[in-house]
C-alpha positions, -999 to 999 in steps of 0.1 A, spaced: 0 0 0 12 35 -8 17 62 18 -6 92 15 4 127 25 -22 144 46 -6 178 52 -19 195 20 -35 229 26 -72 230 32 -91 247 4 -111 279 9 -148 279 7 -158 283 -29 -187 283 -53 -193 258 -81 -204 267 -117 -211 240 -142 -210 264 -172 -175 276 -163 -164 249 -140 -127 255 -134 -130 248 -97 -149 215 -104 -123 202 -128 -95 212 -104 -111 194 -75 -118 164 -97 -82 161 -107 -69 165 -72 -94 139 -58 -87 115 -87 -49 117 -80 -54 110 -43 -77 81 -50 -53 66 -76 -26 67 -49 -48 47 -26 -57 18 -48 -61 -15 -28 -67 3 4 -97 2 28 -113 35 39 -140 45 63 -165 72 53 -177 90 83 -211 106 83 -228 126 110 -240 108 141 -277 111 131 -274 111 93 -298 129 70 -304 122 33 -276 145 22 -251 126 44 -264 91 35 -265 99 -3 -230 114 -4 -216 84 16 -231 61 -11 -217 83 -39 -183 83 -24 -184 45 -22 -192 43 -59 -163 66 -68 -140 47 -45 -148 13 -58 -141 26 -93 -105 32 -80 -103 -2 -63 -108 11 -28 -131 -7 -4 -153 16 17 -173 12 49 -199 39 58 -199 46 95 -222 66 118 -225 67 156 -261 76 163 -293 62 148 -314 65 116 -349 73 127 -366 96 102 -391 75 81 -377 89 48 -341 81 59 -351 46 68 -369 42 34 -338 56 16 -315 31 32 -338 1 27 -352 8 -8 -317 16 -22 -300 -12 -2 -274 11 13 -250 -8 36 -238 12 66 -222 3 99 -231 17 133 -200 26 153 -195 10 186 -166 16 210 -151 -18 204 -148 -15 166 -113 -21 153 -104 10 133 -69 -1 126 -83 -20 95 -87 14 77 -59 32 59 -78 64 56 -108 84 69 -132 103 46 -158 128 59 -188 138 38 -214 163 47 -196 170 80 -162 182 92 -160 160 123 -180 183 146 -211 161 143 -193 128 145 -173 134 176 -170 99 191 -158 85 158 -133 113 152 -118 108 186 -115 70 180 -99 75 146 -74 99 159 -65 76 188 -60 48 162 -39 72 141 -60 67 110 -51 95 85 -77 121 77 -77 119 39 -108 137 25 -134 162 36 -163 171 12 -189 194 28 -211 224 22 -213 237 58 -192 266 71 -155 258 76 -150 242 111 -112 236 113 -114 204 133 -98 182 108 -66 184 87 -73 163 56 -51 158 26 -79 168 3 -107 193 12 -136 205 -9 -159 228 10 -183 249 -11 -212 273 -5 -239 253 -22 -273 240 -10 -261 204 -4 -230 182 -4 -250 162 -30 -244 191 -54 -206 187 -50 -208 149 -57 -231 156 -87 -203 178 -100 -177 150 -96 -200 128 -117 -207 156 -142 -169 161 -146 -166 123 -151 -145 114 -121 -167 84 -126 -189 83 -157 -225 75 -147 -242 48 -168 -279 40 -168 -271 4 -174 -254 1 -139 -277 -3 -110 -252 12 -85 -251 44 -106 -289 47 -107 -290 41 -69 -264 68 -63 -281 94 -85 -315 87 -70 -300 91 -34 -282 123 -44 -314 138 -58 -332 130 -26 -303 145 -5 -303 176 -27 -341 180 -25 -342 177 13 -313 200 20 -327 227 -2 -362 224 12 -376 210 -20 -354 234 -40 -370 265 -24 -335 274 -11 -316 261 -40 -291 282 -59 -282 279 -96 -255 253 -89 -280 231 -71 -305 233 -100 -277 224 -125 -268 194 -103 -305 183 -102 -307 187 -140 -277 165 -145 -288 138 -120 -323 137 -135 -310 117 -164 -301 88 -141 -328 90 -113 -352 61 -107 -383 83 -103 -405 55 -90 -380 47 -61 -376 84 -54 -414 88 -51 -415 58 -26 -388 74 -5 -405 108 -3 -440 95 4 -433 84 40 -457 97 67 -448 113 100 -449 89 129 -473 94 158 -442 100 181 -431 128 157 -465 144 158 -465 143 196 -431 160 197 -443 187 174 -474 192 196 -451 195 227 -430 221 209 -461 241 201 -473 239 237 -440 248 253 -427 274 229 -415 308 240 -420 336 215 -397 367 216 -386 391 189 -401 368 162 -381 339 176 -400 307 186 -380 287 211 -392 253 225 -377 229 249 -393 195 246 -377 176 275 -364 140 272 -367 124 238 -360 88 228 -330 84 206 -352 68 179 -373 100 178 -343 123 175 -351 133 139 -384 148 152 -365 177 167 -356 193 133 -391 185 120 -405 204 150 -383 234 142 -394 233 106 -430 233 118 -426 262 142 -411 283 115 -444 282 96 -462 302 123 -472 338 114 -446 365 123 -419 339 132 -386 342 113 -365 318 135 -373 286 153 -352 267 178 -362 234 193 -341 213 218 -343 183 240 -322 157 259 -312 125 242 -292 95 253 -283 62 237 -258 34 243 -222 46 239 -232 82 233 -235 100 265 -266 121 274 -267 154 255 -288 183 247 -296 182 210 -312 212 192 -321 224 157 -324 259 144 -343 271 113 -345 307 100 -360 325 71 -342 358 78 -312 363 55 -294 385 81 -292 356 106 -263 332 101 -271 300 120 -235 289 121 -224 322 137 -254 325 159 -251 291 175 -213 294 180 -218 327 198 -246 314 219 -231 281 231 -194 287 226 -170 257 226 -155 230 248 -121 230 263 -108 210 233 -118 239 210 -148 221 195 -179 243 191 -211 230 205 -231 243 176 -228 253 139 -247 252 106 -252 266 72 -275 290 55 -310 289 70 -303 259 93 -281 248 121 -278 224 151 -262 221 184 -251 192 207 -240 198 243 -228 167 262 -240 166 298 -210 147 312 -212 142 349 -249 150 350 -258 123 325 -279 94 335 -304 87 362 -339 72 356 -357 87 386 -385 109 372 -381 136 399 -343 138 393 -348 140 355 -374 167 359 -351 187 381 -323 184 356 -345 194 327 -357 225 346 -321 236 349 -312 227 313 -341 244 297 -336 276 318 -299 278 309 -305 272 271 -334 296 270 -315 323 289 -285 321 265 -306 324 234 -326 353 248 -294 371 258 -281 367 223 -312 383 207 -314 410 234 -348 399 249 -357 395 285 -375 363 297 -409 365 313 -403 361 350 -424 329 351 -405 311 323 -380 297 347 -399 298 379 -429 278 368 -412 249 350 
């Protein structure tokens, strides 16, 4: 196996254009050279702990590209897939992924690839990979630059979805898509779904995203895509949305809701609740948060932010509100119109006694709400904290 240099400079955030795609061809050539040097290796593709369609689809796309260069790939995530559309995406397209557990032997991999994240939403896996001294080879993402990883190749662009970037790789024939190959049809169908969801049904798409969709449309299995997108909301999701409506605090056109303890398998209901709160009249920003715990992942406050106001940058907003840990990792971040945060509870994690959990939640909710209200310059009603 050949050694791979991982100290190449990280690229600046850029914009893709299919009509004059100098950047796309440059990135294609750089990535192709790196993959050629890795022939015969085994890589791990890391996606966010609770993967969304953009993460799942780009993990699959990278696998297709890697296999064309004789590289075996495992797609790895640390949380759980719970959204009905995500479950349908994985099952209908037969996407094989592995759930990370603390005992997994990572020494089998010669390189780590990160798609639709830069390590900040896959913390446990990043820590384990770094402990195992697995080189960070590739980052492909559309979120704001996070500076946690030092990959040999980085492609971070201001587009609506990471799926747009992978569509560009296929458009520039890093691998030539063929309708006669099932794996190519599956990849294109998954990418179209990832692109559609991350741009809110193309409402927030830019010209690059539309060009990507136009290219992918030649290879998409429309019947499969229709099945994936026709999944209904679960009863548990509807109950969480109801809880968000009942518990929301409205200040300065912000709608903020703490929904208490949430089962790990219902975690994807949090961003859905934020999406729903944003539809209320005179609301331009919605934030929903709750406490989640599962297995090897310690108890944490998980939250989602959605905004329709162009002057609010979710990445900047959440980083300023929640700051960062002692290791320099920010607790929150995001992209245009959307963001998320995850705050580990450490020593205070655990405990099944209802009174104890209620007491903890009262403290958590008050602290989170106070930080957000301080950021937007609003004062809490006196009873918000006292009457929890």
